[in-house]
Steps between C-alpha positions, in 0.01 A plus 500: 500500500245503780500808726404491864475741791749429779457668840769520769493632856822694563486655850833684467380748236446845643601772251546611143854355493351159585249535216769599251745226600242223480346628177837521324606148604166332424471665158822322402323162533424376152135540402395730785241744368435714809607550860291682761655564842237602757679665793189520715411131466869400479413287197657447159277395210660376180339419167722254324548156354362196674780326681697816575446482876853389590659762273282778643576396857871497417472850349329635812774339709767652274343842563560440872153401619347182633177345376288359784335168415 
């Protein structure tokens, strides 16, 4: 399985609760190896399987946050 780095701008993340909620949801996506939530840059970086973009976006949405383009 090919792994890729996926980067998402998520302007609504502001605190440790945000980081925890997103990390827990995204880690449930099959094949995800790591999740880094940068509160300062309001960015989520995911190392996971190629083709997981839709599933990762859905997980961030499920956590209650919106990915901007």
